[in-house]
C-alpha positions in Angstrom: 12.4 -41.6 -31.3 10.8 -42.0 -34.7 12.6 -45.3 -35.3 11.6 -46.5 -31.8 8.0 -45.7 -32.6 8.2 -47.6 -35.9 9.8 -50.5 -34.2 7.1 -50.5 -31.5 4.3 -50.3 -34.1 5.8 -53.1 -36.1 5.8 -55.2 -32.9 2.2 -54.3 -32.2 1.2 -55.3 -35.7 2.5 -58.8 -35.1 0.7 -59.3 -31.8 -2.7 -58.7 -30.3 -2.4 -56.3 -27.3 -4.6 -56.2 -24.2 -3.7 -53.7 -21.5 -4.4 -55.1 -18.0 -3.6 -52.1 -15.9 -4.9 -48.5 -16.5 -6.1 -45.7 -14.3 -8.6 -43.2 -15.5 -10.1 -40.1 -13.8 -12.8 -37.5 -14.5 -11.6 -34.6 -16.7 -11.8 -32.1 -13.8 -9.1 -33.9 -11.7 -7.3 -35.9 -14.4 -4.2 -33.6 -14.5 -4.0 -33.2 -10.7 -4.2 -37.0 -10.3 -1.2 -37.5 -12.6 0.8 -34.9 -10.6 -0.1 -36.6 -7.4 0.9 -40.1 -8.6 4.2 -38.7 -10.0 5.0 -37.1 -6.7 4.1 -40.2 -4.7 6.5 -42.3 -6.7 9.0 -39.6 -7.6 8.8 -40.7 -11.3 7.9 -38.4 -14.2 4.6 -39.6 -15.8 4.6 -40.5 -19.5 1.1 -39.2 -19.9 0.1 -35.7 -18.6 -3.7 -36.2 -18.3 -5.3 -39.5 -17.3 -8.6 -39.4 -19.0 -10.3 -42.1 -21.0 -9.7 -40.2 -24.2 -6.0 -39.9 -23.5 -5.8 -43.6 -22.7 -7.5 -44.5 -26.0 -5.3 -42.1 -27.9 -2.2 -43.7 -26.4 -3.2 -47.3 -26.8 -5.2 -47.3 -30.1 -2.2 -46.1 -32.0 -0.7 -49.5 -31.3 -3.8 -51.5 -31.9 -4.7 -52.2 -28.2 -7.9 -54.3 -28.2 -9.1 -54.0 -24.6 -8.1 -52.0 -21.5 -8.7 -52.9 -17.8 -9.6 -49.5 -16.3 -9.8 -48.7 -12.6 -9.3 -46.1 -9.9 -8.8 -46.5 -6.2 -10.8 -44.7 -3.5 -8.2 -43.0 -1.2 -11.1 -42.1 1.1 -14.2 -44.2 1.9 -16.4 -41.3 0.9 -15.2 -41.7 -2.7 -16.2 -45.3 -3.2 -19.6 -44.8 -4.7 -18.8 -41.8 -6.9 -15.7 -43.6 -8.3 -17.7 -46.7 -9.0 -20.4 -44.7 -10.8 -17.7 -43.0 -12.9 -16.1 -46.3 -13.9 -19.5 -47.7 -14.8 -20.3 -44.7 -16.9 -16.9 -44.8 -18.8 -17.3 -48.5 -19.5 -20.8 -47.9 -21.0 -19.3 -45.2 -23.2 -16.3 -47.2 -24.3 -16.8 -50.9 -25.3 -13.0 -51.4 -25.3 -13.0 -51.0 -21.5 -13.2 -53.7 -18.9 -13.9 -51.9 -15.6 -12.9 -52.6 -12.0 -14.6 -50.6 -9.3 -13.2 -49.9 -5.9 -13.8 -50.4 -2.2 -12.2 -49.2 1.0 -11.8 -51.0 4.3 -13.5 -48.2 6.1 -16.5 -47.9 3.8 -19.7 -47.9 5.8 -22.3 -48.2 3.0 -22.4 -52.0 3.1 -19.9 -54.1 1.2 -22.4 -56.6 -0.1 -24.7 -53.9 -1.4 -21.9 -52.0 -3.2 -20.4 -55.2 -4.6 -23.8 -56.0 -6.1 -24.1 -52.5 -7.5 -20.6 -53.0 -9.1 -21.8 -56.3 -10.6 -25.1 -54.8 -11.8 -23.2 -52.0 -13.4 -21.2 -54.4 -15.5 -17.9 -54.1 -13.8 -15.6 -57.1 -13.5 -13.6 -56.6 -10.4 -12.4 -54.2 -7.7 -9.1 -52.2 -7.4 -7.4 -51.6 -4.0 -4.2 -49.5 -3.6 -3.6 -49.9 0.1 -0.5 -47.7 0.1 -2.8 -44.8 -1.0 -5.7 -46.0 1.2 -3.6 -46.4 4.3 -4.7 -49.8 5.5 -2.9 -53.2 5.6 -4.1 -55.8 3.1 -4.5 -58.3 5.9 -6.0 -56.0 8.5 -8.9 -57.7 10.3 -11.1 -54.8 9.3 -10.7 -55.9 5.6 -12.3 -59.4 6.3 -15.9 -58.4 5.7 -14.8 -56.8 2.4 -13.1 -59.9 1.2 -16.1 -62.0 2.3 -18.4 -59.9 0.1 -16.0 -60.3 -2.8 -15.0 -64.0 -2.5 -16.5 -66.0 -5.3 -18.0 -63.0 -6.9 -15.3 -60.5 -8.1 -11.5 -60.5 -8.4 -9.4 -57.9 -6.6 -6.6 -56.0 -8.4 -4.1 -55.1 -5.7 -1.3 -52.7 -6.0 1.5 -54.8 -4.6 4.7 -54.1 -2.8 6.7 -51.0 -2.1 9.7 -51.1 0.2 8.9 -47.7 1.6 5.7 -49.0 3.1 4.2 -52.1 4.6 0.6 -51.8 3.7 0.9 -53.8 0.5 3.6 -56.2 1.5 3.5 -59.5 -0.5 3.5 -61.5 2.8 0.2 -59.8 3.7 -1.5 -60.9 0.6 -0.2 -64.4 1.2 -2.0 -64.4 4.5 -5.2 -63.2 3.0 -5.1 -66.0 0.3 -4.7 -68.5 3.1 -7.8 -67.1 4.9 -9.9 -66.6 1.8 -8.8 -69.3 -0.6 -11.7 -68.7 -3.1 -10.7 -65.0 -3.5 -9.4 -64.3 -7.0 -6.6 -61.8 -7.1 -4.5 -59.8 -9.6 -1.2 -59.0 -7.9 0.0 -56.0 -9.8 3.6 -55.3 -10.7 4.7 -59.0 -10.7 3.4 -59.1 -7.1 5.8 -56.6 -5.6 6.7 -53.1 -6.9 10.3 -52.7 -5.6 9.7 -55.8 -3.4 10.0 -58.5 -6.1 12.3 -60.8 -4.1 9.7 -60.9 -1.3 6.9 -61.6 -3.8 9.0 -64.4 -5.2 9.4 -66.0 -1.8 5.9 -65.5 -0.4 3.4 -65.4 -3.3 4.6 -67.3 -6.3 3.0 -70.7 -6.6 0.9 -70.5 -3.4 -2.5 -70.3 -5.2 -4.0 -70.9 -8.7 -6.3 -67.9 -7.9 -3.4 -65.4 -8.1 -2.7 -63.7 -11.5 -0.2 -61.0 -12.2 0.6 -58.1 -14.4 4.0 -56.9 -15.4 3.2 -53.2 -15.3 5.6 -50.8 -13.5 8.2 -53.5 -13.3 10.1 -53.6 -16.5 11.6 -50.1 -16.1 13.4 -51.3 -12.9 14.3 -54.9 -13.7 16.9 -56.2 -16.1 15.3 -58.1 -19.0 16.8 -61.3 -17.6 15.5 -60.8 -14.1 12.0 -59.9 -15.4 11.8 -63.1 -17.4 13.0 -65.1 -14.4 10.2 -63.6 -12.3 7.6 -64.0 -15.0 8.4 -67.7 -15.4 8.5 -68.3 -11.6 5.1 -66.5 -11.2 3.8 -68.6 -14.1 3.7 -67.5 -17.8 0.1 -68.7 -18.0 -1.0 -66.1 -15.4 0.9 -62.9 -16.2 -0.6 -60.1 -18.3 0.8 -57.1 -20.0 0.0 -53.7 -18.6 1.2 -50.1 -18.8 0.0 -48.7 -15.4 -1.4 -45.7 -17.5 -0.7 -42.8 -17.0 2.6 -43.9 -15.5 4.0 -45.4 -18.8 3.0 -45.0 -22.4 2.1 -48.0 -24.5 5.0 -47.3 -26.8 7.5 -47.2 -23.9 6.2 -50.4 -22.3 6.1 -52.3 -25.6 9.8 -51.4 -26.2 10.6 -52.7 -22.7 8.6 -55.8 -23.3 10.2 -56.4 -26.7 13.6 -56.5 -24.9 12.6 -59.5 -22.8 14.2 -62.8 -23.9 10.8 -64.6 -24.1 9.7 -67.2 -26.6 7.0 -66.3 -29.1 4.5 -68.4 -27.2 5.3 -66.6 -24.0 4.9 -63.2 -25.6 1.5 -64.1 -27.0 0.3 -65.4 -23.7 1.3 -62.3 -21.8 0.1 -59.8 -24.4 -3.3 -61.3 -25.1 -4.1 -65.0 -24.5 -4.1 -64.8 -20.7 -6.3 -61.7 -20.6 -8.8 -63.2 -23.0 -8.8 -66.5 -21.1 -9.5 -64.8 -17.8 -12.2 -62.5 -19.0 -13.8 -65.0 -21.5 -13.0 -63.0 -24.6 -13.3 -65.0 -27.9 
């Protein structure tokens, strides 16, 4: 383990690292949230408590420059409190780029809450429809996307062959209906449904970006690189899906990918900086 950490740290010293997928929670529920996520996916979590402090401790050891932080509202009543929490954490930690959340059944007014998200300095919205229990392309989502289109990108949890809520085909239909919507399709567009993402999402819109979080553990290095290149190396970002995976563990997996030096730099830092306008 000590040799692996040294190797990961050597790798991190060579490249700038930007983490495009992290979940954080208030201290009082941060341990319960980790247990709940682990139970949902039946995967042991690398990090036991998903607080901002734990995220920074995990990533700063390897020189992570910025973190995209988010949390999804599993109930519409949570939308405003979660957004207030993410706003507060981003104000405390300049390393954070925050995404708020919405829910298809939220009744507080999408345009009003989107504006509050923007006024609070957040840069997007996170949806995890498998947790939230609505289909990405349900008609009741349309007003939400109308309020977001041209204003904020949406980070979607994508794909899970156990459910249909976040099917890649559903996102493809939304991109056809809302062509100006900017999207981050997490997990290379299809956690455990990568072949479906490959067929239905890749190449359909310049407004779809991807992260490779919670993918490298399940894919061979060769298959991961194949998917990254088909999705487009210029639009894929590195992410750990904190607290699911540690920075060290994901760096070791990423190091194993047969990518070129230019491709590594794009995924680890350049694409993130380009999208968010970081000099």
